[in-house]
C-alpha angles and dihedrals in degrees: 000000000000093000093057095046091046090052092053093047094047098044102027087226135107117263089224130087108246096224104042102024089229123122115290124241097260098052091042090057090052091048092048090052092049093049092047090055090050092049092049092049097047101029095244125154120243131186130202117200121190113201117199125189111236117236092348092162091058091049090054091048092051101041103020133254093276091059088044091057091046090050091050090050089050092051089052088054092049091051093049092049093053100052133070125260090249091057125081133220129195143173096249102185136331106317095354125098127194129213125193112204108195123211089005130122124206095271096052092041092057091075099062092036093055088044089057092049094050093045093054092047091048096045094052093036091234097307088109129027137170135225119212133203120194134195128174138204122261098000097065105013140005099199129064095236092049092048091054092046092050091049090050092050090049091050090051090050090052092053094045090052090060110284128262089073141116119227127186122212116258116258110243107251117213116201112249116251092256095047112130120225113191110241123187118211116195123193134134091218112083092205092058090049090054093047094051091044091052090051094048101042095073088054089064096243126145106241123211119187136208130177098201143020098261092052090047093054091047091054093046091053093050104035131055097246120186099188140010125213101197131192114218105207106060130141116257107002111028126212094262091058092046090052091049091053092049089053093046096064125075093220095053106026095101096052108115115240126202117193111220107197146152088217112101100171124119095241092059092050090049090050090050093051091047089051089055104253119158102212146355133231122187120227126281092039122221112235095227094045092048092048093050094049094045092051091048095051094043088057087053090050092053091050092051090052091054091048090049091054091053090046090051091053090055092046090051089054090049091051090050090053092050092048088061091056104077094187102051102040109149092020095114094052093045095048094045092051093044092048092051091049091048092047092053090048089053092050097244119170124267088251091056093045089053090049089054091049096050097032090049091054092048104032095105098039089110089071086083084088094056121097117240090240088068098037093052101031110146094224144026117313120250122234095268093048091048092055088055092051091050090065095064098090091056092045089051091049092053092048092053100035095091086068094051092130091057100038100041111161090009087078088063090053091051096049103035107035090109097049120117128210092238093055095253095115132090159289095007103015092233120184137212113312092015087076114078123229093248092053090050092052092048092047092056097044089047092053093045094053091047090053097049095042124091115249127189091253099041143017121250116268126240115264089247093057093044091052090048090055091049091048089053090049088051094048091053092049099251098115134019107278092200091058090048089052091053091047092051090051092048093050100041097034107027 
């Protein structure tokens, strides 16, 4: 194949993975891109299946890394034996394989994919299984990057549902033309309310109306609103304050807001942006302009709802992990809240605060790979058990990485919340400036909560003693002394 020969010539490396003999990640990406172009040109279906080994870390711990490598090689052989010559298989990353099923839609691809899953389960007699996520062109995605992302989301869903499963990506659902999205219009002038309602009704939207800020906030808290058209100059609470309050609450912060105003000066627009509005329309609104901006922001609203559902699935998994740890129940919620408060006190950016919120909620999700005998051990861990525990940040990072675009800096919190400034932390042994500000904040709040919480082998410390230990850690260069100072101030002088 010209592509494979070209890869070897350009890179000077084999196009095969040295352990499994399947294609390597780089050449598979090139092949996927080439096949996508062919499918787009000739209207052919194409399916990508990502195959992840379930609990591979535990298998390695039980049987040894040599047996783990042999098992991975064997799974590669099973995959290759159960696909057609026209298909392609690769070691995609770590313990994840990829299969490209050419000229196959999701329905026809299910046969070989299920065959692979059953063959692995049968060969290893249940000691090792695989979970599989599938996405097809054009049914689930029309671009290469989207196809990969959909397959990764499907693989994550398969693992969340209990492993040894096959999950197909969800088909993007476009709202029918007559679908009604609730839109709230807010204006103290009844004539303006009637005008906006008249412009929106032909677009088949449900229109809710409010004549002041208090009434608007009451409706938003009760109804499932998809968009707010908000007048600026109102008696009592003006539009800027209403927008700020919408953004301040978790339930409503993602609702798009359009400021509808007669003000056209720069200062008003800056105030609107600072309050968190998404767009501006000048009174009286033009029908075509209003329609275009409403449609654009409603699409954004639908996307945010989909992202929220994926986020909720991860949070549910994190809560399930914590529920299995009898001695740290409530730890995640406490640490997340404390980290957000500390980040705000330190003047971190909104992006960093959001990373602390989401990263705090998910920072221990990697403990899903830890056996209950370690999680609930009634005493200190021995050296071997401690080495197992130290892997949980990296496991959590790999679980959440498919949602990198959504999680952003929160991934850094998940992976590096046990790093130390002197390089003595884990999993990567980072030092000094290599550790981000959000990871430093999470590290210190995580340690503090662990110190003041009761454990089976010791009672929780007083907050004074816990802070003294952290201050000593800061003085010796292990943790960020400035973050410790802010934490001490927050706890002793809220």
